[in-house]
C-alpha positions, 0 to 999 in steps of 0.5 A: 295548731295546724292540720290537712284535710284527713286530720280528725280531732274530737273532743269527746266529754266536753273537752275543750281545745284552746289555740293560738297561746303562741300569737302564731298564724296557722290552718287547719284543714281538718275536722274537729268534732265531739262534745267539747268547744273551740277557744281561739286566744292569743293575737295570731289568726287561725284559719278553718277552711273543713268543708270541701268536697271528696271526689270518689269513684264509684263504677265510673260515678263521681260522688260529692262528699261534704266535711265539716266540723261538728263539735258542738261546745261552741266556739269562743274567742279571746284573742286574736282572728278565728278566719271562716270559710262557712258556718259548718266551720265553726261546729254544730249549728247548736254551738253559740259564739261568745267574745271577750276581745276576739275577732271572727273572720269570714272569707266567704258569703254565708248566714248563722242563726247562732246565738252570740254572746258579747262579754265584758272584752267585746267581740269583732266581726271581720268580713271579707270584701265583696261578701256578707255575713247575715247573723240571725240568732240573738246577740246578748251581753254587755260587750261592745260589737265591732263590725270590721272588714278585710279589703278584697279588690278594693272593696269592702265587706258586709255585715247584716244583723237581723235578730232581736239583739239585746247586748248593751255595749254599743256598736263600732263600725270601722272603715270599709265595712257596712253593718246593715238592719232592718230594725232598731233593736238589731243594735242591741239594747236601746241605750247602746250607742253607734260609733262610726270609724269610717265605716257604713250603718245600712238600715233597709226598713223604716224605724226610729232610733233614739241612740247617740252617734259617736263619729270618731272617724266619719261615717255613712248613714245608707237608707234604703229608697222608699224607707225613713230613718229617724234619729233622735239621739245626740251626734257628737265627735270623738277626735281620737282617730283619722276619718279615712273617707274625708275629713275628720268627723264627718257624716255622709246621708247616702241611699235614696231613702229619708233620714230624719234628725230631729228632736235630740237629734243634735250634734253636741261636740261635732265639728266635722261636716254632714254631707248628703250624698243621697235621699233626703235628708230632714232637719228641724233646727240648724243643730241638726248640722253640727257646729254653726261655724262647720259647712254643709256639703249638699251634694245630691238629693233633697235637703228638707226643714220642717221648722223655721230656723236661721243657718249662717254655714257653708253650704258646699254644692256638686257641679255634677248635679242638681239638689234640692231645698225643700221648705215645708209650707208655714215655715221659713229656712233663713241661710245668710251663709255662702252657698257654692264652690269657688270657680263651679257652676251650681244649681239649686231647685228649690220645693216645698211651700215654705220660704227659702230665705238667703237675704244677707248670703252670699254666691261662691262660683255661678249658682242658678235657683229653679224655685218649683213652690213656695217663695225664694227671698233674697237679694242681687249679692244672693240670687245675683246670677238668677238665670241659666233657664232659671225656672218659676213653677208657680211659685214666688221669687222675692227680690229683698233689695234693700240696696241697688244691685243687679241682676242677669239671665232669663226666668222661664215659667209662669211664677211670680216675682217680687220686688221690695226694699228701698233700692233699685233693681236692675235687670240687665239681660235676659228675659222673664216669663212670670208676673212681677209684683213691685212694691218697694223701691224700683224695678229698672229693665227694658220691656224687651226682658218683661214678658208677663204682667206687672203689678206696680205699687211703687216705681217701675223704670222701662230703659231702653237704647232701641225699640221695644214694646210692653205689651202685657199689663200693668197694674197697681198704685206706683208709678212708670218712668221711660229712660234712656234715648230709645223707645218704649211702646205700651200696647197693652192694658195698663190701669195703674194709677201712678205718674207716668214720666218720660225722662228719656227717648220716646213713650208710645202708646201703640195700637189699642193699648190703653193707660188709666185717666188717673196716671198723670203724665210727665214729658221731661225737655228732650223727651217724647209722647206718642200717640200717633200709632194709638187707635183711641182719640181721647187721653183724658190723663193729666199732663205736664209736657215739657218735651214733645207730644205727637198728636195724630197724624190726620185727625186730632188726639183729644187732651180732656185733662189738665195739660201744662208746660212748655214742651212742644205739640206735633201733629193735629192736637185738639184741647178740650180740658184745661191747657195752661201752656208754660211754665209763668210762662214760655213760649209754646209751639204747636202744629195742627191744634183745636181749642174745643168748646169746653176747654179753657186756655189759661195764660198767664202776663207778666211782662211785655216779653213774649214768651219770656213775660207772658204765654204764647203758642206759635202753630201752623194752623189754629182753631180758636174756641172754649175759654181764654182766660187771662192771669197777671203774673207777679215775677219777682216785682209785683203783680203785673199792671199793663198800661194803656197801649200795650199789646200781647200776641198770644198767638201766631199761626200760619192759620187762624180760625174760629174764635173763643166762646169766652174771654175770662178776665176775672184774674187779669182786671184792668185799671179803671178807665182800660179795656182789653182789646183783641183781635186778629193782626197780620204779621208778615205771612201768618196771623197774630191773635192780639191783646190791647190795653185801651184806654178809652171805649174802642172805636173799629179801627181801619181794615189794614190794622185788624183782620176782623172775621164774623166770627171774631170780633173786637171786645172792651172791658172796662174796670169799674170800682167793685168789679165782681167779674169781666167774662166777655162773651163773643158772637157773631154779629156784634160790635162790641159785647161786655159785661159791668158792674155797675155797682 
């Protein structure tokens, strides 16, 4: 069928005009009128373009007259394509469109309120690119509606359904085509399926659909910003066609609105991929993303989970945008697969009050987490690059470190970081401004990298090769360990109750820094505890010193706790608690040392070799006071038994002043007939405090032998049959003072 613009076909009396049986393409530019109908058959294309403007000159004035088809019997599509340029090409507006296998093609943008009937053969609507066809009338019948498009300039067309449609054959959307709807009824009867063959379903209002989706070649769900599409049906994959958008069976979520896959929305036989390229995707099950082996492309937008579940799939990230993973409060999303993309740099923002656990997962490329809310849980395999200005905004990050691992980079923001698991977490670079809570295992870092507070209920190791200060506070019941050869100064208020071990370098208390008196201090050999820059004057902690303790520069630092060990003391130190030097025994070196009233100096005697078999102290100056307690020691051959005439230079210094208030020999009772004597004796330029075992009641020796000061006198002790005590009170003005039990 063909005709020019001056051709008119009159379908009077209800005549039917059937065209296209020759399967040839043709065009008709004339007009069709009357009460009859137009039926398109065959495989060819008939183009109707009857709407045109005739310009008539009337006294110099142009008149524009539109021509259009006016037949009233409707249009039937049995085969091929009927291509039109406007709604008027389809006859009177009262005439319907009836499909049984044919195609309606449109070349321009227009709307039609005609009744559309889809018979068993279904119908296809093909819209030219960059144009839109709106069907606002009711689409009814048992057939299927196919939305298709003809590319123009590389762009596809749009079919808009806005009526309360009742067709039951389902809907197919072909490649490069957009089907736009405003509610679920636009897609016909409730049981009708939606088949994606590379096209796009665009929704413009919020509604719920229980329709099943079939992905024969993949498709796009485009949800308008501010709206919500909830899909509760099943999503299946039909491998009959190849999807032109990407991998076969790929479903893309586009638009800035929200797509909810919930209830029955499951990818039953789906082996493709789901891509989030905009807006929000909300799911309540791993199955909503298809086969557990399928990858999930998180390109842009928010991936939100509303229930707790685990997924072990590859999550492919984009290097050009920052997507969100939002986990609902009170729920946990566990992702044990790999995140990222090989060779790329990626960022994920964690939002929502729930927990995202990537424990057991891995990273491809470089991945940065920005945690805005809730908790992120992982280890150094899954969040090892927790860096590049990763932000923790009043949220939580947990390193569940069950093995030793390293994390690099900076963490900014006021959130809280947790260390759990028996392994050691080492922070090798960058800084963190949030608070740390160490619950298990060990956290190792330079204090330069920890700017926030620390709750230490396990072990914290400060490793430093240079000079660093920890100005914040540390609390908890855990242990602090200083390693490496550098210097760390504790300048804040520290209340942790666990031990403090200085295993390497120097640990200093500086300024107004505080240390919990319950924290036992251990200074290892080769390490130092420096109190010289500390404003406080008294350290009440238990101290095991096998290295070096630096006291005051002028005024002494007073140690009122139990002090042991073979380490040295530099500077001015005063002992006001209990001091047991050596490790059964040892020679300990001091600078300027004072033994205060109330102090107990505990010295062990196990033989005659100074420092090797009995405790000894070498010092610059000594001021004596308090109690000297003597103890016999078993070095392997039985408890030491001193003999008459044996002597022990316990203390040697350039200057010794004062005297012990008490010498306690309760645990150093001599054999019957023997007595302890003591005094100061010159050793070249130095002075020794010497103990001597005497065989008889002591007689004052010549001055050349003993250096006697008014406050330091020779005091004997003699063993009787049933000794209960041997405590010698040293007082001025008495040559001998002893207590005996004559029992």
